[in-house]
C-alpha positions in Angstrom: 212.5 35.1 -130.0 212.2 36.7 -126.6 209.1 38.8 -126.7 207.5 35.9 -128.2 208.4 34.0 -125.3 207.2 36.8 -123.0 203.9 36.9 -125.3 203.4 32.9 -124.4 204.3 32.9 -120.8 201.7 36.0 -120.5 204.8 37.6 -118.7 205.5 41.6 -118.0 208.9 42.8 -118.8 209.1 44.0 -115.9 208.9 40.6 -114.2 211.1 39.2 -116.9 213.5 41.5 -116.3 215.2 39.9 -113.2 215.3 37.2 -114.5 216.8 38.1 -117.8 219.8 40.2 -116.3 220.4 36.9 -114.4 220.7 34.7 -117.6 222.3 37.2 -119.5 225.0 37.1 -116.7 225.1 33.5 -117.0 225.3 33.7 -121.1 229.0 35.1 -120.4 230.3 32.2 -119.3 229.8 29.4 -122.5 231.2 27.0 -120.3 228.9 27.4 -117.5 227.4 24.0 -115.8 224.8 23.4 -113.8 225.9 24.9 -109.4 224.3 26.1 -106.5 225.5 29.3 -106.9 223.1 29.3 -110.3 220.1 27.8 -108.0 220.7 30.6 -105.7 220.6 33.4 -108.9 217.8 32.0 -110.0 215.7 32.2 -106.8 216.9 35.6 -106.3 215.5 36.9 -109.4 212.4 35.3 -108.6 212.5 36.4 -105.5 212.9 40.2 -106.2 210.3 39.8 -109.3 207.3 42.3 -109.3 204.7 39.6 -108.6 206.6 38.4 -105.0 206.8 42.3 -103.1 203.5 42.2 -102.5 204.3 39.0 -100.7 207.7 39.0 -99.0 207.3 42.4 -97.7 205.3 40.7 -95.2 208.2 39.4 -93.7 209.5 42.4 -92.8 206.5 43.2 -90.0 208.4 40.6 -88.0 212.0 42.4 -88.4 213.8 40.4 -85.8 212.5 36.9 -86.6 213.7 37.7 -90.3 217.2 38.9 -89.1 217.6 36.0 -87.2 216.0 33.4 -90.1 218.7 35.1 -92.4 222.0 34.8 -89.9 220.8 30.8 -90.0 221.6 30.3 -93.7 224.3 32.4 -94.1 226.1 29.8 -95.2 223.9 28.9 -98.1 223.2 32.6 -98.6 227.1 33.0 -99.9 227.0 32.6 -103.3 224.8 35.5 -103.5 227.4 37.9 -102.2 227.8 39.9 -104.6 224.3 41.0 -104.8 224.5 42.4 -101.2 225.9 46.2 -101.5 228.3 46.0 -98.2 231.6 43.9 -97.2 229.4 41.4 -96.0 225.9 40.3 -95.2 227.1 40.7 -91.3 227.4 44.0 -91.9 223.9 44.5 -93.7 222.3 42.6 -90.2 223.5 44.7 -88.4 222.7 48.2 -89.4 219.9 49.3 -86.7 216.4 49.2 -89.0 215.9 52.7 -88.4 219.4 53.2 -90.6 218.4 51.1 -93.3 217.3 52.2 -96.5 214.2 51.4 -98.4 216.9 49.2 -101.0 218.4 47.8 -97.4 214.4 46.4 -96.1 213.8 45.7 -100.1 216.8 43.3 -99.9 215.8 41.6 -96.3 212.7 40.9 -97.4 214.3 39.1 -100.6 216.7 36.9 -98.8 214.3 35.9 -96.2 212.0 34.5 -99.1 215.0 32.9 -100.7 215.3 31.3 -97.6 211.9 30.0 -97.1 212.0 28.4 -100.9 215.2 26.6 -100.2 213.9 25.1 -96.7 210.6 24.5 -98.6 212.5 22.7 -101.5 214.9 20.6 -98.9 211.7 19.3 -96.8 211.9 21.4 -94.0 208.2 21.2 -91.8 206.2 24.1 -92.7 206.2 25.2 -88.5 209.7 25.5 -88.7 209.3 28.0 -91.7 206.2 29.9 -90.8 205.8 30.1 -86.8 208.1 32.6 -86.3 206.5 35.0 -88.9 203.0 34.1 -87.8 200.4 35.8 -88.0 201.8 38.7 -90.8 203.5 35.5 -92.9 201.0 32.5 -92.5 199.9 29.3 -94.8 198.7 31.1 -97.5 201.1 33.5 -97.9 203.5 30.7 -98.4 201.1 28.8 -101.0 201.3 32.0 -102.8 204.8 32.7 -102.7 205.9 29.1 -104.0 202.9 29.2 -107.1 204.0 32.4 -108.4 208.0 31.4 -107.8 207.3 27.9 -109.5 205.8 29.3 -112.4 208.9 32.2 -112.4 210.9 29.7 -112.5 209.1 28.0 -115.2 209.7 30.6 -117.5 213.1 31.2 -116.8 213.6 27.1 -118.3 211.2 29.0 -121.5 213.5 32.2 -121.6 216.9 30.0 -121.3 216.1 28.1 -124.2 215.2 30.8 -126.2 218.8 32.2 -125.5 220.4 28.7 -127.1 221.5 27.7 -123.0 222.0 24.1 -122.7 219.7 21.6 -122.5 221.4 20.6 -119.1 220.9 24.2 -117.7 217.0 24.4 -119.2 216.2 20.6 -117.3 217.9 21.6 -113.8 215.9 24.9 -114.5 212.6 22.9 -115.0 213.7 20.6 -112.1 213.9 23.3 -110.1 210.1 24.7 -110.8 209.2 21.0 -110.1 210.6 21.4 -106.6 209.3 24.4 -105.5 206.1 22.8 -106.6 205.8 20.0 -104.8 208.0 21.1 -101.8 210.4 18.2 -102.0 213.9 17.5 -102.4 214.7 16.1 -106.0 214.7 12.5 -105.1 211.0 12.4 -103.7 209.9 14.4 -107.4 209.4 10.8 -108.9 207.5 9.5 -105.8 205.0 12.7 -105.2 204.4 12.7 -109.4 203.8 9.0 -110.0 202.0 8.2 -106.6 198.3 9.7 -106.7 197.5 10.3 -103.0 201.2 11.4 -102.0 202.1 15.1 -101.3 204.7 16.7 -99.7 203.6 15.6 -96.2 203.6 11.7 -97.2 206.4 11.7 -99.2 208.4 13.5 -96.5 206.9 10.8 -94.0 208.1 8.3 -96.1 211.5 9.5 -96.7 212.2 9.6 -92.8 211.0 6.1 -92.8 213.7 5.0 -95.0 211.5 4.2 -98.2 213.0 7.4 -99.7 212.9 5.1 -103.6 211.1 2.9 -105.3 213.3 0.4 -105.1 213.0 0.3 -101.4 209.1 0.7 -101.2 209.2 -2.8 -103.5 211.5 -4.4 -100.8 209.2 -3.0 -97.9 206.5 -5.3 -97.0 202.5 -4.0 -96.3 203.2 -3.9 -92.5 206.0 -1.2 -92.6 204.3 1.1 -95.6 201.1 1.5 -93.3 203.2 2.1 -90.1 204.2 5.4 -92.3 202.1 8.0 -91.0 199.5 9.2 -93.3 200.0 5.9 -95.4 197.5 2.9 -94.4 196.2 0.2 -96.5 195.0 1.6 -99.6 197.8 3.5 -100.2 200.7 1.0 -99.2 199.0 -1.1 -101.9 199.0 1.8 -104.3 202.7 2.5 -103.2 203.8 -0.9 -103.9 202.1 -1.4 -107.2 203.6 1.6 -108.7 207.2 0.6 -107.1 207.1 -2.3 -109.3 205.8 -1.1 -112.2 208.6 1.5 -112.1 211.2 -1.0 -111.6 209.9 -3.6 -114.1 208.1 -6.2 -111.6 204.9 -5.5 -113.5 
């Protein structure tokens, strides 16, 4: 079954290895339910794939910026403590670069990529993610990291299905893949997927203005929607129409 899935997905065994290792580890716990720890596990597996290495290795060119960025995300990386071959993350971070092994540097690049993906799907501004790494890691690199990671996360959902995981875990993997694709939290997915012309930037602008559900959009005036940066007259009307249809008023 796994072999057929790999062929169907055009996924090389070397690319699938980190994902399968993670899934096999999960399968040891038959009662496991989706958690933040599992999300970080999959992001680690995806970030450490051979397809992503040519992209994320560029982060090492701004080594100090990379280590500071990882420090800022120390809390979200805690579920990955078992992946770090030191007492804790701070030990790895305090080793001088001249004393780091190639494996240590690879691990730092992977952790940096996980932080980037986490910020991306949580809706952080692109300048917040990229400015510290420019010009070595720029918008094109972010786009490629997103493209590869979305695909590999979807592949993880298909491999999980072949291994007999619960529908809940399979659906959560598909959900994570969509979040990576669009770069928005799950509550905004329905808006970017249902409303033509609304992507990451406009969806986040709507959320910042307080219009993060179709119910709120339906109750909002056209003037209020038009005032949201990037929306305008035509898109405001489209938002109202889709919102009414989705909540059953049309």
